C-alpha positions in Angstrom: 126.5 142.0 80.9 129.3 143.6 83.0 132.0 143.2 80.3 133.3 145.5 77.6 133.0 143.6 74.4 135.8 144.1 71.9 135.0 145.9 68.6 135.7 143.6 65.7 138.2 144.9 63.2 136.4 146.8 60.4 133.0 146.8 62.1 132.7 150.6 62.3 133.9 151.0 58.7 131.2 148.6 57.5 128.5 150.4 59.3 129.8 153.8 58.1 129.8 152.5 54.5 126.1 151.6 54.7 125.4 155.0 56.3 127.5 156.9 53.7 125.6 155.0 51.0 122.3 156.5 52.3 120.9 153.6 54.3 119.3 153.9 57.7 121.2 152.1 60.4 119.2 150.1 62.9 120.9 148.3 65.7 118.7 145.4 67.0 119.7 143.6 70.1 118.3 140.9 72.3 119.5 142.7 75.4 116.8 144.0 77.7 115.7 147.7 77.5 117.1 148.3 81.0 120.6 148.2 79.3 119.8 151.0 76.9 122.1 153.6 78.4 125.0 151.1 78.5 124.6 149.9 75.0 124.1 153.3 73.4 127.2 154.6 75.4 129.3 151.7 74.1 128.3 152.3 70.5 129.2 156.0 70.9 132.4 155.3 72.7 133.5 153.1 69.8 132.5 155.6 67.1 129.7 153.6 65.6 127.4 155.8 63.5 124.2 157.0 65.0 121.2 154.9 64.3 118.0 153.6 65.8 118.5 151.0 68.6 115.9 148.4 69.4 115.9 146.4 72.6 113.8 143.6 73.9 111.0 144.6 76.3 112.4 143.5 79.7 113.8 140.1 80.2 112.8 137.5 77.6 113.3 133.8 77.0 113.1 134.2 73.2 115.0 137.3 72.1 115.3 136.0 68.5 111.5 135.9 68.2 111.4 139.5 69.4 114.1 140.6 66.9 112.2 138.9 64.1 108.9 140.5 65.1 110.4 143.9 65.4 112.1 143.7 62.0 108.9 142.3 60.4 106.9 145.2 61.9 109.4 147.7 60.3 108.7 146.0 56.9 105.0 145.9 57.2 104.0 148.9 59.3 106.8 151.4 58.4 107.4 150.0 54.9 111.1 149.8 55.4 113.1 147.5 53.1 115.8 145.5 55.0 118.7 145.0 52.6 121.3 143.4 54.8 121.6 141.8 58.2 124.7 141.3 60.4 124.9 139.2 63.5 126.0 135.9 65.0 125.0 132.5 63.7 121.9 132.7 65.9 120.6 135.6 63.8 120.8 133.8 60.5 117.3 132.3 61.1 115.9 135.8 61.9 117.1 137.3 58.7 116.1 134.2 56.6 112.6 134.5 58.0 112.4 138.0 56.6 113.3 136.7 53.2 116.8 138.1 53.0 119.0 136.1 50.5 122.1 134.4 51.9 124.2 136.9 50.0 122.8 139.7 52.2 123.1 137.9 55.6 126.5 138.3 57.2 127.9 136.4 60.2 130.1 138.6 62.3 132.8 136.4 63.8 134.1 132.9 63.1 132.7 131.2 60.0 130.7 128.1 60.7 130.7 125.5 58.0 127.1 124.4 58.9 125.9 127.9 57.7 128.0 128.3 54.6 124.9 128.1 52.3 122.8 130.4 54.4 124.9 133.4 54.8 128.3 135.2 54.2 
């Protein structure tokens, strides 16, 4: 949205670990698809591993619902097992709705006591 977000320390290493372990990387964002070029360029510029990137269709008032629907469709239609989810505290409900155990849901950023039983 006009700014260049900072890369969190260790973020690229974590994604590379999953990729090196044989997992498919899927970046899921609530950003609209009109930002595709900018987001993909940012990932590349910061040396994130290649992976599928999912965007919301246009502008939406409920990006979390679209994220959950996309991930659920991966599970049911493409028979992809989702083994871990990373995101902000807002994403905890998305990953929980998919049945991920709290040990496989990771908050990126500041820990929030309210979520300590629901994620890492």
